[in-house]
N, C-alpha and C positions, 0 to 999 in steps of 0.2 A: 412538506419540506419547504422552507422559506427560500425565496430567490433573492439573495443578497447581491447587490450590484458588484461588490468588490470581487466576487468569484469570477467575474468575466473580464474585468479590466486588467490588462497586462498579461494574462495567461497566454494569449496567442503569441505575443512578442517573446515571452519567456521560452516557450517551446520551439519557436522559430530558431532561436539561438541554439537550443539544444539540438535541433535537427541539423543545423549547419556544422556544428563541431563534433557531432557523434557522441556527446555525453550520454552515458548510461546505456549504450547499446549492449545488449546481452550476448553472452557467449551461447553457442548453439548446442553444446553437449547436453544431453538429457540425463538427469540423475536416475538411479534405479527407482522403480515404483515402490511406494510404501506398502506395508503389509496390511494396514487398516482397510476395512471394507468401505468402499465409496460407491456413490451412484452418480453417473453423469446426468446433469440436469440442464434444462434450457429454459430461459425466461426472456421476456421482451422488455426493453427499457421504454420509458415514457416517450422517447423520440423514435421508437420503432426499430432499434437494433436488437438482433437475436444474440443473447449472451449464453455461452456454454460455460459450465463450471463443474467441478467435482465437489459433491456434498458428502460430508461425513456427519452422521447423526450424533448428537450429544447424548449424554446419559441423564436419565431421570426426567422429571417434568421441568419445563422452562429452563433449560441449560443456558449458560452464557455462550456467546458465539464469537468466533474469530473470522475476520474477512482478510484474505491475503491478496495483495496487489503487486503484481510482478513488475519487472523492469521493461524499458522500451526494447522491443524486438524479442522479448521472451514470451512465455506462456505459463499456464498454471502448474506445469510439471516442474518448474524451477523451484517450487516449494517442497518437492518430494523429500529432501533430506531431513526435514523437521516435522513432517505431517504426523508420523506415528507418535512422537512425543506429545504433540498437542492433543491428539485424539485420546491418548491414554489418560489425560487429565479430566476427561469427561466433557470437554467443550465441543459444541457444534462447530464445524469448520466449513467454510466455503472458499475454495480456491478457484478464481474465475480467470478466463481469458478476456482481458479487456478488449474493447472494440478495436478492430484492425489487427488483432493478434490471434494466433492459434486458430480455433474454429469459429471465433466470433467475428465473422467478416461480412455478414449480410444485414443490410438495412433496406428492406423491401427488395426491389430488383437491383439495388446498388451494391457493389462489392467494395468493402473497405480495406485499406492497406495502411498500416501505421506509418509507412514511409511517405505517404501523402499528407499526413497531418502537419499542419502549420505552413504548408506551402500555399502559394497563391492559388485560390480556387479549391483548395482542399479543406477538409473539416478541421475545426480548431480542437486543440487538445483538451480544453476545459470540458468538452462534452463527455469525457470519461467519468465525470462525477455522476452522470446519469446511470452509468453501469453500477456504481457503488450503491446508489439509491435503490436500484432494482434488486441488487443482491440483498440488501437489508430487508426489502419487502418480501422477498422469497423466504428468507430466514424467519421473519415474523410469522409468515404463514405456516411454518413448520413448528411453531410453538416455542421459540426461544424466549429467553428473558430479554425483552426489547429494550430494557434499560441497562443491560450489561453486555456491551459489545466492545471488542478491541479490534484495531486494524494494525496489521503488520505490512509495511510497504518497503519496497526496494527501489532506490533511484527515483525514476519518474513516479512510481507507485507511492512514494513518500509524499510527494507534492499533491497528488490527487487525493490521498488520504487526509492530509491536513485540510484541504479545501472542503472535503465532505464533512469532516468532523466539526467544522465551524458552523454547520447548519443542522447538526443532529446531536442533541444532548445525550442521546442513548449511547454514543461512542464515548466510553469512559477513559480511553487512553490509546496511545499509539506507540509502536516500536518501529523506528525508522533506520533502515540499513542504507547508508550512503546517500542521505538526502542532498539533492542538488538545488541550490538556491540562486535566484536572480532577484536583486532588490527591486521590487515593484510593489505598488500599493496592495494588490490582491494577496500576494504571499505574506506580506508584512501584517496586514489586517487579519488574515485568516489565522496565522500563528499566534497573534496577540489576542485572539478572542477565546482561547481555550482555557479559561480560568478554572483552576482546580483539577484539570485533567492531568493524568500521568503521561509523561512523554519520555521515552528512552531513545538515545541517539548513538549510532555506531558509525565509525569511519576508519579509513586506513591512511597511514602517513603519506604514502606515495601514490594515492589515488589521483589519476590524471584524467578522469572521466566525469568530473564535475562534483564528486562527492568528497572533496578534500576536507581536512580538518578546519580550514577557514570557513568553508560552507557550513559545516556542522556547528561551528561557533556562532555564526550569524543566526542560524536557526535557534540555537539555545538562547541568545539574547532576546529575540522576539517572543519566544515562549515565556521566558521569565518576565518580560515586560507586561505580559497579559495575565500573569498570575498562575501559569501552569506549573505543575510540580515536575520539573524537568531534570533528567540525569544525562549528562554528556560523558560517555565513557572515554577513557584515554585512547588515543588513536592506536590501532594495531600496526605492527610492523608489516611492511609489504604494500601491495597495491590492490588487494582484493576489493571488489566493488559489489555492493548489493548482495544478492543471494549467493555469490561466490564465497561468502563468509560462513554459510551454513555447514554444519557438520565438522567444523574445524576447531582447533585449539590455538590460541595465541598466548604463549606463556602459560600462565595458570588459568586462563579464561577459556572455558568450554562454551562456545557461543550458543549452541542449542540449549544447554542446561541453563544458561543465564537468561535466555529469552523466555524459557518456561517459567522461571521464577518471577520474571517481570509480568508475564501474563497473569500469574496468580495475584500479584499485587494490584493489577488493574481490575481484575474481574471478581475478586473475592472480598473487596471492601464491604 
């Protein structure tokens, strides 16, 4: 994995702002467990963090894979409402607890807490990209098609996913639920580097947690500027943020069904 300098510049400032205003903080209610069979797995990042995840095996040889990145303050269980539909398509799925969340709280003898991220003396948020790289390496070891990977992110998970996709051409596309943007060189350059990738963006009209239609529009502009094949969906009524959209209908739009169609467009090219 290449170490592009822009991945680091500005991310600490971005997430410091997010920390102060509470943008993207997840609700605590846990959705019902999916019916699909999973295995809890554990792997270690290149900087020594133990990451826990739920792994759902794909169908056939070298299946495409989907990596799920949750919101700030959430964990892998927040993806439960859509897991069964993704698994039914035959894709391998890895829903991880990003560092400082859920069970992924150990870095050697150190205990990580997401509430410390971005604070003075605390770890920077950009380190979460190492979690995604480790997830990708785990999936590669399970025999996935390493050139057909999709990332679905929610809130903070969107930003981490965009930054990771910028250094991994095997990520063919992203689905972003309530992406939160702060204009800085790292976010702009990462979004503008995803030429020919498919990107789908969701937001709500009254989102007051950073994932507003204005934020989504700015993301769209940067993706388009870099040649990505981007779709910005009309904003949904209400204030649902990130994974709160899963399993719901807004007018004629069934969010889960639409996401599945978009995964197919990303992974079956």
